[in-house]
N, C-alpha and C positions, 0 to 999 in steps of 0.2 A: 515207561521206558527209561525215563531220566534216572530214577533211582537204581534200576537194574544195570544201566549203563555205568553208573558209579561203582556199584558193587562188583561188576565184572572187571572194571578197570583195576579196582583195589586187589582183586584176586590174580591180577596179571594176565587176564584173558582178554587182551586188546582186540584180537580178531572177532571174539563174540560180542564185544561191547559196541563196535562200529555199527552194526544193523540197528542197535537201540538208538544210538545218536542219529542215524538216518531217519528213524521213525519220529523222533523228537523234532528234527528239522522239517519233516513233511507236515507235521501238525502245526508248528510254529516256526516259519522261516525267518523271523526276526529274533530268534533266541541266540544271542551272542554266546551264551554259556554252552549251548549245544555244539556250535562250531568250534569253540575253544577246546571242549572236552574231545571231540572227535579228532581235531587236529593233534592233540596230545597223543591220543591213541595211534594215530598214523605215525607220528614221530617215533613212538616207541617200537613200531613195527618196521622202521627204516623206510617208510613211504614218505619221502621228503617233499615231493611236489604237492601231494594232496595235503600235507601238513601245512605248507605255506599258504595254499589256497584257503584252507579253513581259518587259519590265523588272520589272514588278510580280511576275510569276510567277517570275522568277529570284530576286528578293529574298525571296519566300515559301519557296522551296526553300533558299536560302542567305542568311539574314538579315544576316550580317555583310559582305556583298559590297559594298564601297564603289564599286566600278566601275559596278555597276548603278544605284546612286543617282546617281552623276555622269551617266551617259548619260540617265537618265530626267529629271534636271535639265536636260540640254540640250534634251530634247524639250519640256519645259514652256517653256523659253526661247524656242523656235521657235514655240510657240503664244502667245507673249507673256503667258504666266502667270507673271509674275516672282515671285509669292508662292511658287507651287508649285516653282519653280526654286530658290529660296533654301532652302526646307524640305529639298529633296533634296540640295543642295550641302552644307548644314549636316550632314545625316545621313552623307554620304560622309566628310566630315572627322571626325565623331564615331566612325564605325566604323573609320577608319583609326587614330585615336588610340587606340582600345580594343585594337588589335593589340598584345599584350604581347611577342611573340617578336621579337627584333631581326632575325632572318633574314626573317621574314614581312614586317616593316615595311619592309626594304630592297626586297624584292620588290614590295611595295604601292607604294612610292615610285617605283620604276622604271615600274610600270604607269601610275601617275598621270601621270608625265612624259610617257610615250608617248601617253596620251590627250590631254594638253594640246597636245602637238606636232601631233597630227592635226587639232586644232581651230584652229591658229595658221596664218594665211596667211603667205606670203613676206614677210619684213620687210626693208626697205631702209634702211640707215643714212643720215641726212641730215647728220649732224655728223661731219665727218672729223677734226677736231681740237677738243680741249677740254682744260681744265685742272681738276685737283682737288687741293686742298691737303691734305697729310697730314703728320704729324710725320716727321722722319728715322728715328725709333726704330720706326715702324710699317711692316711689310712685307706684301706680298700683298693689300692693299686694292685692289679693282678699281672704279674710277669709271665711270660711264656718262655719255653726253651729256645725259641727262635729270636730272642731278644726284643720281642714286642712287649708293649706295655699297655694293658687295657685300663682305661681311666674312667669308665662308666660308673663305677662305684667309689671313685677316689674322692676324698674329702681331706681338708686340712684341719687338724685339731686346734682348738682355741688355746 
């Protein structure tokens, strides 16, 4: 049921995936992943109250699950409850920061990136050319058309 639920979700068949998540929960009521996935499917169908209930249950089973806080924050945002969304987004960040193990943090960062990418519509660049001044001794600084400067690969030449 679990794998079929994931497959149906990836195919965009959220209505058909929910019964599989129900079966997983019937077999293992302590599966935070099943509640999380069913909640995501409910959100994608616009069924916000069941999505909140599932994310809350997932958090109760696995309190440090930043992904469930993030998705529940998205549900609050859809309901235009901005205060609730901010609280859950803050909790998502807090639980991520509390992850002490470097490998767990890398996995969590990858999952957060995936979640954010799923929420991002297609972006078209409007600025085809732009200039950003940096010193000659600085390499790897990546400017954007919106005057942002990404420094993740920046280094100073010796």
